[in-house]
N, C-alpha and C positions, 0 to 999 in steps of 0.2 A: 478430563472434560471433553466430550465429543462435540462434533460440529453442530448438533441440534441445540446446544446450549448457547450458541452465539446469538447475540442480540444486535441486529442491524438497525441503527437509528438513522433513517434517511431524513435529511434536512435540506432546506434551501441554502446553498453555499455560494459565496462569492469566490471562494478559493477553488482553483481547478484541481480535479482529481489527478493523482499521479501514482506511479509504482514506487515512489520514494516517499517515505512517511516516518513518523515517530510512533513508538510504542511505550507507554508509561505503565509500569507495573506497580500496583499499590498493595501494601500489606501493613499490618500493625507494627512490624519491627523494622522493615526496610523497604524503601522504594527504589526501583531501578528504571533507567531510561535506555531505550534501544533506538537505533536508527535502522529502518527497514528498506531493503531493495528487493522487490518481489517477495520471495519467501525466505530471504536471508536477513538475519538480524545481527547488528553489531552492538555489543554491550558497551555503553559509554561509561568509562571509569575515569573520573578526575576528582576535582575538589567538590563538585556539586552532587555527583552520583557515583556509586549508590549513596542514598541519603538514609542514615540510620535514625531511628526514633529514640528518644530519651525516656520513653514510657517504660517503667519497671513493673512487669507483670507479677513479680514476686511479692511486691509490697501490696497489702490489701487496700483498695481504694473503693469509694462508692461508685456504682455504675455511672452515675451522672458525671462524675469527675473523669472517669476513664473515657467516656464518650467525648467529653470536652477536649481531653488531651489528644485523642485520635483525630478529632476534627482539626485541631491546630496543626498536627503533624501533616495531615493531607493538604492543608492550606499552604504550609511552608514548602511542601513538595511541588505544588503548583507554581509557587514563586521561583523555585529552583529551575523548573522547566522553562519558565519565561526567558531565562538567560539564553537558552538554545534557540527558542522560537524567534527571538528578536534577531539573532544572527542568521538563521536559516528557516524562514516560515514555511513549514510543511504541515500537512494534515496529520491527525492524531488518532490512534486507537488506545483505549484505556482498558487494562485488565485488572481484575481483583475480585474479592468477595463482594456480594451484593451490597452489604452495608457500606463498604469503602467506595464503591461506585456511586452509591446514592449521595454520600457526602460530597464527593468530587463534583457531581453534576449539580448539586445544590448551590455551588458557588457561581454557576452560570458564566464562567469566564472563558470557556472553550467551546461554546455551542456552535460557533461559526466555522470551526475547523475539525470538529469531532466526526470521524468516519463512523465509529460505533464502539461498542463495548463487548468484552468477553468476560463472562462471569466465571469465577473460580480462583483458587489459590495456586498461582504458578511460581511461587518463590523457589521451588526446587526443580523447575522445568528448565531444561537447557535452551539456550538461544536457538539452536537448530530445531528443536521440537516446537518451541513457542512460535517460531517463524512460520512453520507449516500451518499451525492453528490460526494465526492471525491473518495469514495471506488469503485464506478462504473467505474471510470477511471483506478484505480490501478488494479482491478481484470481483466480488459480487457487487460491491458499491460502485466500482468503475463502470460496469455495463449492465448490472442486473443479471439475474439467472436467465440463461438462454437454452431451454431444453430442445428448441427446434433449430439449433444452429446448423446442422447438416442439411435440413430441408431448406433453410433460408439460402444456404450456399448453392444448392442445386438450382433453386429458382433464379438466383442472381446469374448463374452461369448460363441458363437458358435465355435470359434476357440480355446477355453480353454486358453485364454490369459488374464483372468481377476481374480483378487483376491479381495474379499470383506470382510467387517467387520473390526473393529478397531484392533483386535488382529492379524488377518492374514496380514493385510496391514502393521502393525507395525513390524512384523517379516520379511517382504520382502523388505521394502523400501530402506534399505542400500545395498541390493544385486542386485537390479534391476535398474541400471542407465538408464536415458533417458525415464523413464516410464511417463505415464500421470495419475494424480490423479484426480478423480471426487469426489466432496464432497458437501454436502448440506451446503449452506453458513451460516446457523445459527447453525451448529453442533459444539458444544463445550462439552468438557468432562474433568473433573478433575480426576487425577489418578496418578499412579506411573509407571515409565518405567525404566527397567534396561536392560543392554546389555548382551546378551548371544551369544558368538561368534561374528558374524557380524550382528546379528539381534536385533531389539528393541522389547522387550516383555512387553506388557501392563498388569498391575496387577489391578484387581478389588479390591484387598485388599490394600487400600491406605496406604502407609507408610508415616506417618505424617512428618517424617524427610526428606523425598525425594519427597514430593507431588509436582505435576506439575499442575499449574492452568488450563492449556489447552493442553491436550495431542494431540488434533487434530492440533493445531497450530504448535506444535513441528514436527509432521509428515509432514505437509505442507512445513515447512522450510527445512526438510531433502530432500524431493523430489526436491525442487528447487536447493538445493546444489548439488544434484546428476545429475543436467542437465536435469531434467524432467520438465513437465508442470503441472499446476493445473487449473482445470475448476470448477468454483463454480456454483452450480445449486440451484433452488428454493427448499424450504423446502418441504419434502414429495416426491421429485423426485426419491429418491434412497431407498425407504422403503424396497423393496425386497433385496437390497444389503446392508442392515444395515447402510445406510446413507453415506457410504464411500466405494470407489472402486479404485483399482489400475489396469490400463491396461498396460500390459507388452509390452516392445518395440519389443521383439523377441518371 
């Protein structure tokens, strides 16, 4: 399934966008739940998932009965998902065949958290590959497609409305609401961050007691929390700006 088959359903949400989200994979035989961090998916495996269907396709049944069984299975899948959502309320991407997606959406239980859907049978797709597919949808939902990103950065630089580099961005992110963060999508950095006043200060001297696996992800979440946008660019796009830049709103 290529990226052109992704269906983005933009809705008015009370929940904040994040690079941390759930992926629910629906099929007639088994439903799976993943926890996503950017393009990385963790396959949740415990008493609730994977959730296997009791539908026996070998036994002949009327189409109406089979449809009713499938609808009940997807309804129970949604109930199983609720257990995780109550503990950690994150936004959701749902993947599956068109029929399964239609049944799930007919319940109207997840409209306020749904990022979008990906049509197709991904039961045999690895979490690694599925993460790449789903992430293209999530990052577009975070900031929308931005074909003029480099032009916008050049204009911001000429107006002196741009801050670049992890240290400078970290110090400004909490005092510049509504800003737009541009970051190379494969940029990850382990380190320590401590707060001075209202600023986040990045430390190259990693404090092992306060180490953060990914300082970049923390900054991304801060920008989104402050009402800003995040635009992910290809590796090497922001070399001159030290891989990360913040365009100020004013």
